[in-house]
Backbone as ProteinMPNN parsed JSONL, in Angstrom:
{"seq_chain_A": "XXXXXXXXXXXXXXXXXXXXXXXXXXXXXXXXXXXXXXXXXXXXXXXXXXXXXXXXXXXXXXXXXXXXXXXXXXXX", "coords_chain_A": {"N_chain_A": [[-2.99, 3.99, 12.285], [-1.192, 1.376, 11.331], [-0.083, -0.352, 8.344], [0.911, -3.218, 6.436], [1.242, -3.852, 3.404], [1.583, -6.63, 0.689], [2.436, -6.687, -2.278], [2.261, -7.706, -5.623], [3.829, -7.239, -8.701], [4.843, -4.749, -9.456], [7.633, -3.504, -11.079], [9.129, -1.176, -11.598], [10.013, 1.886, -10.618], [8.061, 3.636, -11.556], [5.784, 2.035, -11.185], [5.609, 2.149, -8.321], [5.377, 4.687, -8.012], [2.984, 5.27, -8.956], [1.367, 3.451, -7.223], [1.737, 4.658, -4.805], [1.088, 7.317, -5.059], [-1.973, 6.731, -5.516], [-2.748, 5.397, -2.951], [-2.256, 7.488, -1.443], [-3.993, 9.302, -1.819], [-6.791, 8.327, -0.862], [-8.715, 9.03, 1.43], [-8.582, 9.305, 4.84], [-6.144, 8.311, 4.851], [-2.994, 9.115, 6.079], [-0.285, 8.945, 5.57], [1.891, 7.0, 3.22], [4.436, 4.773, 2.126], [5.916, 3.466, -0.792], [7.703, 0.258, -1.361], [10.319, -0.711, -3.902], [12.156, -2.93, -3.525], [11.529, -4.859, -1.625], [8.71, -4.978, -2.055], [6.177, -4.244, -0.872], [4.033, -2.025, 0.642], [3.773, 0.324, 3.128], [1.415, 1.685, 5.234], [-0.308, 4.178, 6.777], [-2.991, 4.92, 8.53], [-6.666, 5.699, 9.304], [-8.651, 4.009, 11.306], [-11.053, 3.612, 9.976], [-10.097, 2.954, 7.159], [-10.481, 0.68, 5.253], [-9.414, -3.183, 4.844], [-10.334, -3.778, 2.763], [-10.595, -1.755, 1.12], [-8.105, -0.489, 0.612], [-7.247, -2.863, -0.52], [-8.566, -2.736, -2.822], [-8.184, -0.031, -4.079], [-5.071, -0.886, -4.88], [-5.691, -2.92, -6.565], [-7.008, -1.443, -8.51], [-4.915, 0.315, -9.307], [-3.758, -1.138, -10.962], [-2.21, -3.471, -9.82], [-1.663, -6.673, -8.107], [-2.71, -7.403, -4.783], [-1.27, -9.2, -2.492], [-0.994, -10.0, 0.404], [-1.853, -8.024, 3.302], [-1.227, -6.876, 6.588], [-1.397, -6.168, 9.86], [-0.227, -3.763, 11.856], [3.108, -2.395, 13.265], [6.26, -3.144, 11.21], [9.289, -3.986, 11.036], [11.712, -2.694, 8.35], [13.674, -4.508, 6.35]], "CA_chain_A": [[-2.875, 2.245, 12.536], [-0.186, 0.913, 10.346], [-0.74, -1.303, 7.691], [1.815, -3.605, 5.673], [0.431, -4.355, 2.097], [2.805, -7.085, 0.164], [1.962, -6.354, -3.503], [2.966, -8.193, -6.734], [3.34, -6.595, -10.373], [5.602, -3.588, -9.573], [8.572, -3.588, -11.569], [10.174, 0.25, -11.688], [9.969, 3.388, -9.824], [6.938, 4.377, -12.019], [5.058, 1.311, -10.56], [5.719, 2.095, -6.958], [4.954, 6.076, -7.607], [1.442, 5.054, -9.117], [0.592, 2.866, -6.134], [1.711, 5.343, -3.59], [0.178, 8.139, -5.222], [-3.231, 6.472, -5.38], [-2.882, 5.152, -1.668], [-2.166, 8.858, -0.519], [-5.325, 9.877, -2.063], [-7.64, 7.878, -0.172], [-9.631, 9.881, 2.465], [-7.966, 8.71, 6.085], [-4.705, 7.975, 4.974], [-1.758, 10.297, 6.61], [0.755, 8.296, 4.687], [2.003, 5.778, 2.459], [5.448, 4.59, 1.375], [5.832, 1.797, -1.371], [9.428, 0.26, -1.436], [10.231, -1.666, -4.937], [12.496, -4.033, -3.401], [10.464, -5.601, -0.953], [7.054, -5.433, -2.656], [5.406, -3.835, 0.18], [3.422, -0.629, 1.2], [3.353, 0.596, 4.608], [0.19, 2.766, 5.178], [-0.516, 5.041, 7.763], [-4.658, 5.276, 7.956], [-7.541, 5.982, 10.11], [-9.29, 2.864, 11.665], [-12.052, 3.554, 8.987], [-9.656, 2.659, 6.096], [-10.452, -1.206, 5.279], [-8.263, -3.708, 3.749], [-11.225, -3.961, 1.298], [-10.473, -0.206, 0.126], [-6.967, -0.705, 0.359], [-7.18, -3.725, -2.047], [-9.112, -2.16, -4.42], [-6.964, 1.198, -4.655], [-3.879, -1.197, -5.442], [-5.682, -3.213, -7.632], [-7.449, -0.668, -9.638], [-3.81, 0.97, -10.007], [-3.132, -2.209, -12.172], [-1.391, -4.565, -8.822], [-2.06, -7.57, -7.203], [-2.591, -7.214, -3.2], [-0.801, -10.681, -1.792], [-1.522, -9.947, 2.106], [-2.411, -7.299, 4.342], [-0.994, -7.238, 7.735], [-1.558, -4.838, 10.66], [0.939, -3.41, 12.951], [4.339, -2.063, 12.584], [7.092, -4.037, 10.674], [10.854, -3.159, 10.156], [12.072, -3.016, 7.091], [15.129, -4.92, 6.036]], "C_chain_A": [[-2.052, 2.165, 11.2], [-0.752, -0.423, 9.924], [0.68, -1.816, 6.893], [1.35, -4.545, 4.515], [1.49, -5.158, 1.232], [1.844, -7.138, -1.337], [2.988, -7.075, -4.67], [2.929, -7.253, -8.292], [4.365, -5.185, -10.699], [6.868, -4.139, -10.116], [9.813, -2.421, -11.75], [9.321, 0.963, -10.653], [8.632, 3.973, -10.349], [5.417, 3.497, -11.323], [4.761, 1.729, -8.986], [5.095, 3.651, -6.893], [3.224, 5.756, -7.768], [0.733, 4.521, -7.842], [0.614, 3.669, -5.202], [0.867, 6.223, -3.905], [-1.472, 7.982, -4.949], [-3.483, 6.025, -3.849], [-3.066, 6.312, -0.689], [-3.354, 9.456, -0.645], [-6.419, 9.706, -1.59], [-8.126, 8.732, 1.174], [-9.128, 8.724, 3.569], [-6.911, 8.267, 5.883], [-3.735, 8.961, 4.996], [-0.616, 9.936, 5.865], [0.955, 7.311, 4.189], [3.207, 5.66, 1.969], [5.521, 3.29, 0.994], [7.231, 1.85, -1.352], [9.19, -0.949, -2.257], [10.865, -3.366, -4.396], [11.814, -4.967, -2.465], [9.286, -5.757, -1.037], [6.154, -5.379, -1.528], [4.953, -2.717, 0.104], [3.269, -0.433, 2.55], [2.374, 1.875, 4.575], [-0.306, 3.079, 5.951], [-2.145, 5.392, 8.068], [-5.293, 5.134, 9.3], [-8.009, 4.181, 10.187], [-10.438, 2.688, 10.519], [-11.61, 2.968, 7.739], [-9.27, 1.182, 6.318], [-9.361, -1.751, 4.514], [-9.166, -3.754, 2.506], [-10.967, -2.952, 0.281], [-9.228, -0.127, -0.341], [-6.48, -1.6, -1.29], [-7.658, -3.052, -3.07], [-8.13, -1.037, -4.843], [-5.967, 0.359, -5.493], [-4.379, -1.654, -6.789], [-6.389, -2.226, -8.532], [-6.208, 0.067, -9.869], [-3.016, -0.02, -11.258], [-2.563, -3.215, -11.236], [-2.011, -5.387, -8.228], [-1.818, -7.628, -5.265], [-2.359, -8.743, -2.845], [-1.313, -10.845, -0.448], [-1.362, -8.705, 2.601], [-2.207, -7.544, 6.03], [-1.015, -6.052, 8.476], [-0.595, -4.696, 11.725], [2.301, -2.631, 12.193], [5.65, -2.856, 12.354], [8.203, -3.127, 10.366], [11.319, -3.48, 8.904], [13.094, -3.428, 6.893], [15.998, -4.777, 4.991]], "O_chain_A": [[-2.29, 2.831, 10.193], [-1.444, -1.251, 10.517], [1.546, -0.963, 6.696], [1.127, -5.748, 4.647], [2.446, -4.443, 0.93], [0.701, -7.592, -1.377], [4.216, -7.015, -4.626], [1.917, -6.722, -8.751], [4.596, -4.702, -11.807], [7.238, -5.224, -9.668], [11.008, -2.63, -11.962], [8.279, 0.653, -10.077], [8.065, 4.789, -9.622], [4.344, 4.031, -11.044], [3.621, 1.583, -8.545], [4.4, 3.952, -5.923], [2.394, 5.966, -6.884], [-0.312, 5.026, -7.431], [-0.404, 3.667, -4.51], [-0.189, 6.221, -3.272], [-2.146, 8.82, -4.351], [-4.606, 6.351, -3.464], [-3.674, 6.324, 0.381], [-3.82, 10.113, 0.285], [-7.243, 10.616, -1.68], [-7.161, 8.87, 1.926], [-9.208, 7.518, 3.335], [-6.468, 7.648, 6.85], [-3.582, 9.674, 4.004], [0.081, 10.889, 5.517], [0.227, 6.398, 4.576], [3.374, 6.546, 1.131], [5.362, 2.28, 1.68], [7.932, 2.862, -1.332], [8.451, -1.891, -1.97], [10.406, -4.48, -4.65], [11.622, -6.078, -2.959], [8.664, -6.522, -0.301], [5.435, -6.331, -1.229], [5.583, -2.09, -0.748], [2.489, -1.196, 3.122], [2.618, 2.901, 3.941], [-1.161, 2.246, 6.253], [-2.405, 6.51, 7.624], [-4.731, 4.611, 10.262], [-7.75, 3.335, 9.331], [-10.693, 1.53, 10.186], [-12.493, 2.431, 7.069], [-8.417, 0.618, 7.002], [-8.587, -1.146, 3.772], [-8.706, -3.763, 1.364], [-11.041, -3.068, -0.942], [-9.024, 0.228, -1.502], [-5.903, -1.348, -2.348], [-7.068, -2.863, -4.134], [-7.389, -1.137, -5.821], [-5.855, 0.657, -6.682], [-3.955, -1.228, -7.863], [-6.074, -2.508, -9.688], [-6.353, 0.679, -10.927], [-2.13, 0.227, -12.076], [-2.29, -4.197, -11.926], [-3.05, -4.999, -7.693], [-0.749, -7.895, -4.716], [-3.333, -9.49, -2.935], [-2.042, -11.801, -0.183], [-0.353, -8.211, 2.098], [-2.948, -8.304, 6.653], [-0.718, -4.979, 7.951], [-0.259, -5.661, 12.412], [2.468, -2.373, 11.001], [6.178, -3.264, 13.389], [8.232, -2.049, 9.772], [11.262, -4.636, 8.485], [13.922, -2.619, 7.313], [17.135, -5.243, 5.064]]}, "name": "protein", "num_of_chains": 1, "seq": "XXXXXXXXXXXXXXXXXXXXXXXXXXXXXXXXXXXXXXXXXXXXXXXXXXXXXXXXXXXXXXXXXXXXXXXXXXXX"}
């Protein structure tokens, strides 16, 4: 399942790397790609990975989750 996470507080490549590394470390996450320009992370994960776990992971990395949407969304 794919989820798109809207994230506030990322200002540079180091920020995106921190979020991406944290998300990829989660059990059940196959792929995570963070985009600074759109302030989003697209995560491909098992259904067992809840929105609460994703939110806690991003928050623990020092950033704010604005929303999480399920499904495939094209990047602009």
